[in-house]
BAVOVEX-160941 format. One line per field, with one value per residue: z, x, y of N, C-alpha, C in turn. Coordinates in Angstrom, 2 decimals. Atoms other than C-alpha are relative to their C-alpha. Example, Ala and Ser with C-alpha at 12.3 -4.5 7.8 and 13.67 -1.06 7.14 Angstrom:
BEGIN
n.zz <- c(0.00	-0.06) $
n.xx <- c(0.89	-0.82) $
n.yy <- c(-1.19	-1.19) $
ca.zz <- c(7.80	7.14) $
ca.xx <- c(12.30	13.67) $
ca.yy <- c(-4.50	-1.06) $
c.zz <- c(0.00	0.73) $
c.xx <- c(0.90	-0.77) $
c.yy <- c(1.20	1.09) $
END
This chain:
BEGIN
n.zz <- c(-0.90	-0.99	-0.22	-1.32	-0.12	-0.07	-1.37	-0.24	0.99	-0.42	-1.10	-1.27	-0.72	0.52	-0.87	-1.17	-0.51	-0.69	-1.30	-0.23	0.62	0.79	1.10	0.63	0.93	1.11	0.89	0.28	0.89	1.22	0.81	0.76	1.37	1.36	1.18	-0.29	-1.22	0.20	0.79	-1.23	-0.96	0.91	0.59	-1.15	-0.09	1.33	-0.40	-1.15	0.30	0.45	-1.08	-0.62	-1.05	-1.07	-0.77	0.09	-1.09	0.63	-0.33	1.13	-0.57	0.54	0.94	0.51	-0.15	-0.26	1.19	0.57	-1.38	0.07	0.76	-0.28	-1.16	0.72	0.71	-1.31	-0.96	-1.09	0.37	-1.11	0.79	-0.72	0.78	-0.83	-0.59	-0.18	-0.01	1.60	0.35	-0.69	0.91	1.22	-0.52	-0.87	-0.50	1.07	-0.90	-0.72	0.76	0.07	-1.02	0.20	-0.94	0.23	0.15	-0.31	1.29	0.38	-0.22	1.14	0.26) $
n.xx <- c(-0.12	1.05	0.24	-0.51	-1.40	-1.09	-0.96	-0.81	-1.31	-0.92	-0.74	1.15	0.82	1.30	0.86	0.07	-1.15	-0.06	0.26	0.99	1.24	0.75	-0.54	0.19	1.26	-0.15	-0.85	0.61	1.06	-1.01	-0.03	1.50	0.25	-0.77	1.01	-0.44	0.83	1.46	0.25	0.19	1.17	1.31	0.53	0.44	1.30	1.11	0.25	0.26	1.12	0.99	0.23	0.78	-0.75	1.03	0.07	-1.17	-1.28	-1.04	-1.41	-0.84	-1.36	-0.78	0.87	-0.69	0.52	1.73	0.98	1.26	0.75	0.89	1.03	1.03	0.93	0.84	0.85	0.85	-0.80	-0.77	-1.81	-1.07	-1.02	-0.72	-1.34	-1.37	0.05	1.30	-0.20	0.02	1.37	1.27	0.98	1.06	1.42	0.99	0.81	0.59	0.98	-0.27	-0.47	-1.20	-0.73	-1.27	-0.89	-1.36	-0.55	-1.68	-0.84	-0.64	-1.12	-0.75	-0.64) $
n.yy <- c(-0.28	-0.38	-1.60	0.05	0.44	-1.16	-0.73	0.71	-0.26	-1.36	-0.08	-0.47	1.18	0.11	-0.29	0.89	-0.13	-1.43	0.11	-0.61	0.58	-0.99	0.13	1.39	-0.07	-0.76	0.75	1.22	-0.45	-0.64	1.09	0.44	-0.95	0.17	0.82	1.47	0.35	-0.30	1.21	1.20	-0.33	-0.30	1.68	0.94	-0.37	0.30	1.33	0.33	-0.54	0.92	0.59	-0.73	0.00	-0.37	1.14	0.90	-0.37	-0.01	0.08	-0.34	0.14	-0.77	-1.29	-1.19	-1.18	0.48	-0.35	0.82	0.09	-1.41	0.59	0.97	-0.44	-1.01	0.73	0.64	1.13	-0.46	-0.04	0.13	-0.12	0.13	-0.40	-0.41	-1.23	-0.55	-1.76	-0.20	0.08	-0.88	-0.96	0.40	0.42	-1.00	1.44	0.88	0.87	1.16	0.83	0.12	0.57	0.04	0.52	0.12	1.43	-0.08	-0.16	1.48	0.11	0.06	1.20) $
ca.zz <- c(-20.33	-17.45	-16.51	-12.57	-13.54	-14.37	-10.87	-10.08	-13.23	-12.58	-9.35	-7.44	-5.57	-6.55	-5.08	-2.79	-1.50	-0.13	3.53	3.37	2.35	0.66	-1.39	-2.27	-3.55	-5.52	-7.15	-7.37	-9.32	-11.64	-12.62	-13.81	-16.05	-18.30	-21.94	-20.85	-17.52	-18.63	-21.32	-18.64	-16.56	-19.40	-20.51	-16.90	-16.17	-19.40	-18.19	-14.54	-15.69	-16.85	-13.16	-11.19	-7.75	-5.69	-2.75	-3.29	-0.73	-2.22	-0.82	-2.73	-1.72	-2.71	-3.90	-4.36	-4.32	-3.94	-7.48	-8.18	-4.35	-4.69	-7.85	-6.95	-3.73	-5.93	-7.83	-4.43	-3.27	0.23	-0.12	2.19	0.90	1.91	1.26	3.11	3.96	4.68	4.90	0.92	1.01	3.17	0.95	-1.62	0.79	1.64	3.46	0.46	2.94	4.96	2.25	2.32	5.05	4.86	6.63	6.58	6.02	6.98	4.19	2.50	3.36	0.83	-0.31) $
ca.xx <- c(12.93	9.80	8.81	9.29	12.95	13.81	14.43	16.84	18.81	19.32	20.48	17.19	14.79	11.75	8.38	8.34	11.62	10.49	10.40	7.89	4.42	3.27	6.18	5.97	2.17	3.32	5.77	3.70	1.05	3.71	4.63	0.82	1.24	3.68	2.18	3.69	1.70	-1.67	-1.67	-0.97	-3.77	-6.33	-6.14	-6.19	-9.22	-10.75	-10.46	-11.02	-14.37	-16.01	-16.35	-19.32	-17.35	-20.46	-20.35	-17.12	-14.39	-11.15	-7.39	-5.10	-1.47	1.15	-0.91	1.79	0.51	-2.91	-4.14	-6.25	-7.21	-8.77	-10.51	-11.76	-13.54	-14.91	-16.55	-17.97	-15.62	-14.66	-10.65	-7.98	-4.79	-1.65	1.93	5.53	5.04	1.80	2.89	3.64	-0.31	-1.76	-2.03	-3.80	-6.25	-8.54	-11.60	-13.60	-16.56	-14.88	-13.94	-10.50	-8.51	-4.66	-2.33	1.44	3.20	6.92	9.26	10.68	13.95	16.67	18.29) $
ca.yy <- c(6.50	6.85	10.67	9.05	8.13	11.86	13.30	10.68	11.20	14.83	14.24	15.46	13.52	11.94	12.92	9.91	10.80	14.49	14.83	17.39	16.16	19.68	19.48	15.70	16.43	19.01	16.80	14.25	16.35	18.07	14.34	13.86	16.61	15.01	13.58	10.30	10.00	11.80	9.08	6.18	7.72	8.33	4.39	3.02	5.30	4.23	0.75	1.05	2.83	-0.30	-1.53	-0.14	0.98	2.09	0.10	-1.65	-2.25	-1.82	-2.85	-0.62	-2.22	0.10	3.25	5.65	9.13	7.57	8.98	5.99	5.64	9.13	7.92	4.88	6.76	9.54	6.59	5.62	2.68	2.76	2.53	1.26	2.36	0.97	2.60	2.68	6.28	7.28	11.21	11.17	10.24	12.80	15.97	14.01	12.38	14.68	12.89	12.11	11.33	9.07	6.94	6.64	4.77	5.05	2.75	2.53	-0.61	-1.50	-0.78	-3.81	-4.90	-4.09	-7.19) $
c.zz <- c(0.78	0.33	1.94	-0.06	-0.15	1.02	0.36	-1.02	-0.15	1.02	1.08	0.55	-0.58	0.92	1.28	1.14	0.93	1.25	0.12	-0.75	-1.00	-1.41	-0.58	-1.07	-1.08	-1.21	-0.66	-1.39	-1.17	-0.79	-1.01	-1.25	-1.50	-1.18	0.69	0.97	-0.46	-0.93	0.80	0.91	-0.67	-0.50	1.58	0.44	-0.80	0.62	1.09	0.09	-0.36	1.33	0.69	1.79	1.13	1.04	0.20	0.91	-0.58	0.76	-1.17	0.82	-0.82	-0.80	-0.49	0.68	0.32	-1.13	-0.36	1.40	0.09	-1.07	-0.15	1.37	-0.58	-0.68	1.00	0.58	1.07	-0.31	1.04	-0.79	0.97	-0.54	1.28	0.64	-0.16	-0.21	-1.44	-0.37	0.50	-0.39	-0.83	0.78	0.78	0.67	-1.03	0.55	0.39	-0.79	-0.39	1.48	-0.34	1.06	-0.39	0.55	0.22	-1.40	-0.18	0.17	-1.53	-0.10	-0.60) $
c.xx <- c(-1.52	-0.14	0.52	1.60	1.13	0.59	1.42	1.37	0.79	0.41	-1.26	-0.84	-1.42	-1.23	-0.21	1.44	0.19	-0.30	-1.09	-1.30	-0.43	0.98	0.11	-0.93	0.56	0.82	-0.58	-1.26	0.51	0.40	-1.35	-0.03	0.93	-0.93	-0.30	-1.32	-1.53	-0.70	-0.14	-1.56	-1.38	-0.22	-0.30	-1.41	-0.98	-0.57	-0.56	-1.68	-1.43	-0.65	-0.90	0.64	-0.78	-0.01	1.01	1.12	0.99	1.31	0.85	1.27	1.21	-0.73	0.82	-0.49	-1.46	-0.68	-1.33	-0.97	-1.07	-1.38	-1.00	-1.28	-1.00	-1.09	-0.80	0.37	0.36	1.60	0.74	1.32	1.08	1.42	0.90	-0.05	-1.41	-0.11	0.11	-1.64	-1.08	-0.31	-0.74	-1.36	-0.93	-1.37	-1.14	-1.32	0.14	0.31	0.97	0.62	1.34	1.12	1.23	0.26	1.49	0.61	0.57	1.54	0.84	1.07	1.55) $
c.yy <- c(0.20	1.58	-0.38	-0.28	1.36	0.66	-0.78	0.46	1.24	0.47	0.67	-1.07	-0.23	0.29	-0.83	-0.05	1.34	-0.30	0.65	-0.46	1.02	-0.29	-1.49	-0.17	0.92	-0.50	-0.56	0.22	0.77	-1.54	-0.51	0.89	-0.41	-0.70	-1.22	-0.47	0.07	-1.07	-1.61	0.17	-0.32	-1.68	-0.63	0.57	-0.82	-1.36	-0.51	0.54	-0.91	-0.76	1.10	0.09	0.40	-1.57	-0.82	0.13	-0.63	-0.11	0.56	-0.15	0.66	1.18	0.96	1.09	0.00	0.62	-0.90	-0.44	0.88	-0.32	-0.95	0.56	0.94	-0.50	-0.61	-1.49	0.43	-0.86	-0.09	-0.12	-0.13	0.34	0.04	1.19	0.61	1.66	0.17	-0.02	1.01	1.27	-0.30	-0.63	0.60	-0.97	-0.23	-0.49	-1.09	-1.07	-1.11	-0.30	-0.29	-0.64	-0.33	-1.59	-0.21	-0.15	-1.34	0.15	-0.07	-1.24	0.06) $
END
């Protein structure tokens, strides 16, 4: 079971379901504290460090809470982040020297 499944299995809300952006951000950061997710982040960061992000334009579709959006901006990329609920990103996406733009996309229809 992935750490992201734990809130739903416990009858709670996932970070992305929280109406309050501050609470969503706190839950998002808490999720990253798990051993499983720290390992995933470390592996992904190691792979992404092979790219010189300075001056690159990046479109990140489905950026979730924006962890890698911020990471790429800190490396010098200009990032446009797309997500169905931009409010979920607001606590995460500080200015970062104007290198991040967040756009809300329509939610996918359930079939």
